[in-house]
Phi, psi and omega in degrees: 000127177245135184235166177247174182293337180268003178294135178289141182297331181295343178276352188238322187246167179290156185300317182299315179293316180300315180298318180294320179293320182287310185286323184273327187234357179070028182256120185237338181240168177300319178297320176301314183294316181289342175272002176269085188281153173299145177266347171199171180230123175274140179254132179304126182097347176253124184263154176294143176287099184290342179287347182266000183288145179248138179299134181089354182275137172277121187229158166235117184246149173257123186206170180245134179291131177255325181197153175225123185235127176271136179227165176228139179214160179249119179299143178287148176286177182291327179246161185293337181262354181279146178290155178284180180273197179289150178302143179235152178271142175229127175252120176252121180245126181257125172245155186212163175255180186295335180278002179088359177286134188243162178220133182260132174255128181245134179229125180263129179054037177224043184296343178298340181292344180297337180292332180253335179269068183261155181306135179099342180286139175263149177195170170256131184234127186235135178175187179264130182288127176234176179226134178220119181052044175081359182250140175284142180208160171244125180268124180046054182288156167279150179209161176221120180279151182266146193285327193302322183258003188282140174295327178239091184304336181291347180279352179246144188278153186298332185299341182252029180283337180280174182280333178260122186255114181291136176241119188259152166303124190229179175233169180298326181276345186224086181291166186302325183289331175289324175295317179300321180295318179295318180294321178300321180296311184286329177299326180287344183256339179275113181252114175049068178298148180302140184264118182284345180277138177304138182301322181297323179292316179300316181294317184295325183259003180055048180267147177296156170292160185298313181298317179297319181297320179296317178297317185284336177286330182264328181223068187294138176283332183197172175298322180296316179295322178296317179299318179295322179294316180298317180300314181299314184288328174296319178300320180296314178300314183294318183293316179299314182297314181290328177296321176300312183295314182296319180294318179296321179296318179295319179295319180296325180295340179272349178289160177250148180218164176287135179269130179243111184295149176297156177080192184126162185299318183291305179296327179294319179295321180295312181299323181294336182268348184303127183277006182214165179272142175293151174287163177303320181295318179296320179294315183295311180294321178300321179293321178298314182293317180300319180294321180288324177295335180276356181273164182270359176245146187294137173286138172227096188228140174259124177251109175265136176211128179296167182308125175080014184277353176093034180295319184298321179296318178299315180295320181297316179299323178292320179298321180294327177298320179290314182297325182299338182247026171093356180271173176242151178237136178242134177247117182260120181244150187282337182227158178294325178299314182290320178299315180295322178296314178300316181299313180298313185292322180291319177298319179295318180295323182281330182062229182287353174288350176259012184249037181306135179088352180266155179298134177086354180286148177301149182298334181274358185294155176234188174240152179243112183261150177235127179228118176231169183296338184264006179300143177289166181300320180293315178300318181296317179300318180297313182295316181300323179292319179295324180289317184290327183265001182067019172294321177267111178281329180243127181237122182247136180191177176260208178303342180300335178295340187273348188289157172299144181100345175268097187248118179274146175289316183201077181284115182245348187212127178243127175247124179249115181266140182049057189302333184294349179269001180246148174273166182300315184299325181292317178295318180295324181298323179287317179299326183292347179279357179268149178287324175236163180304120183280157169291147184227131174238120179256125183245145172213138175266000178267109181304138185244122176304151188301318182293327178291317179299320181292329185272312186271329183240032186291351178265006180245146166288149186237135173236148179233137168251118186245341181261150180270145177299157178301142179098342177288135186256157181291156179243119176272133182236134180224148175266130183244125178287120184298329185275354180264106186298326180296317179295319181293321176299317179295324179301309182289331175294323178296321177298316179298322180296318178296318179295319179298332179275004177094011182250183187230169184215160172246147166235123186246134178237155184284343181214168183283308183116181181072232187285356179271008178306133187248160173288108188275002175091158186293334185272350182279140178280334183202163176289160178297150182293146185239144184298322183294333176275315185297320182297323178291321178297319181290322178298324183272348187228256193300328182242028179299142180092344177270161180270107184254139176239155183243133179218125175204171189291343183273349178291150177288163189299321181297319180292318176302313182295320180298316181295315182295322178294319180295318180293315180298326181280354180086012180277353174237142179273319186226133176253116178265116193215166169267195182285010175300340178267007190302319183232146168083336183289127188230099176235096186302335182280353179278122186239345184232143176222133174245119179256112181273146184053047187299335181292347180274000179251153177281167182301309182296323180294318177297321179296320178294316179300314181302329182292355178281346180248167180071026183264004181237214185275350185250149180300149179262152179227128178235123181247116182264103184270127187207152172266357184300131183280154176304138177090348179277159180297325179297317180292323179298323177297315181295319178297324179295317179297321181290337187276342184208151172252012178280102184297327181288324175294320178292327179296321177295319178295320179300319180297321180297329188261358183250158174286151182303319181298326178292321180296316182293331175087155183298328182290346182255038184300326178298319180295319182300327181285340179264332182263099184249331182246329186293131178252126180293338180271313188270341187246034180301324181295319179293317181299315181294317180293322179294327177299314180296318180295317181296320179298315179296318180296313183291322178300320183279330186211081188305328181264000182055036181298329181279353180231073186299325179295315178294318180301320180297318179292320179296316179297322180295315181293323182284321187260311185297334182263021172073026179051051185292346182274359178292123185254344189253000000 
């Protein structure tokens, strides 16, 4: 029997195995199963580091049996005076690693296992790590003994006959050896699967054939063979991904868009009023965007700018260029707080240029509308009318902009702020409201490492703002030990000093509180601090007498807006908040920030939070309060944030410390399912080379008609995954 990669597993394997593979791992075809690669390889004679196990973790360990002891015990009755039950047998098996760290396997009423679990036997043992009387243990684990040392070789499965033992992502119902057995079965039936990589590319780069690579990734003959298989399969992932991006970029270049010439009465009047000079970066990026807006094909550009680099000003100048020639611009923000902040700051920057239709307004003036989900019926009717009649040239909003009934007169330009917080469908829904394909500018204040930008945003042109505008002050960052009362007293005194000098501060906590209390895990001493608790403690203690405000995501929109307006106006001294202030919030008078439980935030998130202070004439201060001990990875992350304000350097460090799936983000789920071996950090050379190869292939054959195998994979990634690479 010969099968193909698209053969259903039910035609090849037993029902129980097929059901477990489908329900537990989402694997339904032969190709799905063969694409379920091992996540590590155990080497015969090399034991798992048992000291690295975490309580509650589902593990598969490679270890050697050291001893097996039969015991008998009587279970306790329900009450202290009740007699126990009948005696039960307990088999305790100790396995250990080379460092002497041990793990106990417990089996109840299964003492017969002592006949095979004898000292010296090697095996794979799978279960959930627990702790009893200070010892790590697996209760009733599943196991598979290895044949090489077995008294009865038939008791070990053929899949582990080699020196490198594949260990697969598994489930409790489907251990790694059962997956290996299923893969062994289908590998024997798949004969020479079609190779999606062009033969010329394989020959030029000395890459293995697809069938050989699949065999060697699952049953490697040696480390060298495994390395060659991984290289080949990484190339396939990279080429398919880059071909999707290159093809989409080429297709977008063929669309038509409205051309908006640079200049005009409105943008010229705005530039003439600017009280400061643009940075070189703002001028350069602004010129790039202006030129693309003047083109007949839609702009698709990613604007990266570190915290405080002036992205909003660049975007506003571009929006005014569109509005000056009769078009409309929409700015999509992820939260109501950020949307309201954008609305306030843009109206303030424009002055009477935002008073279109009002008495005394300049003739070139427009209106700036704000639409959020919490708008009243009357507010919504007014905004919808302004949008539909083109009275509002600039429309700022949240997801509310995407709803039916929001009809633009002539939407020509879409700006998406903090784009990683939006799904593809949401961005597409806004673009679909335009009569012609609109120009698109995607902005992010989260610095993106180059390989990530090339992989996730490879269909966009990229601009970077790296210099800070004149007047921005440095931010000093320090790590404060939460358990040292002297340091904590000094921390709150520093906040008081800033307030006494007429300035303001933020206090940031990782959670809201109340019903969102989370299971903090067995190793945590306490749950993470919550704003609803901390604000009361500060009012009664360290910051008593100061004007404190509370801001978090559960407040209704009116209350959020009221608090932010009060803080912006200086009517509050300290804002106690969650990460709802992470991006976009701009209060120049805020100079100090205290981040509590700072180890619970990521590097990029801390950098974004820190960017809320030091935005005015006075230096900024950020205090990262943490229980993380010296020498721990958590403390090293905090020290790294304290050591530099270079967001791009921190982004590279963040990439090193995060899982690939986290880097790709939840919105890129399609990519995560296709990228299984490729590392954005370690395989930059493959990604860059694959980009060049994909560009050459698409230039020569836009539909990949000459490479049907590659075309099928590209189509699957582009279509089956919901077009997740659409950025605009």
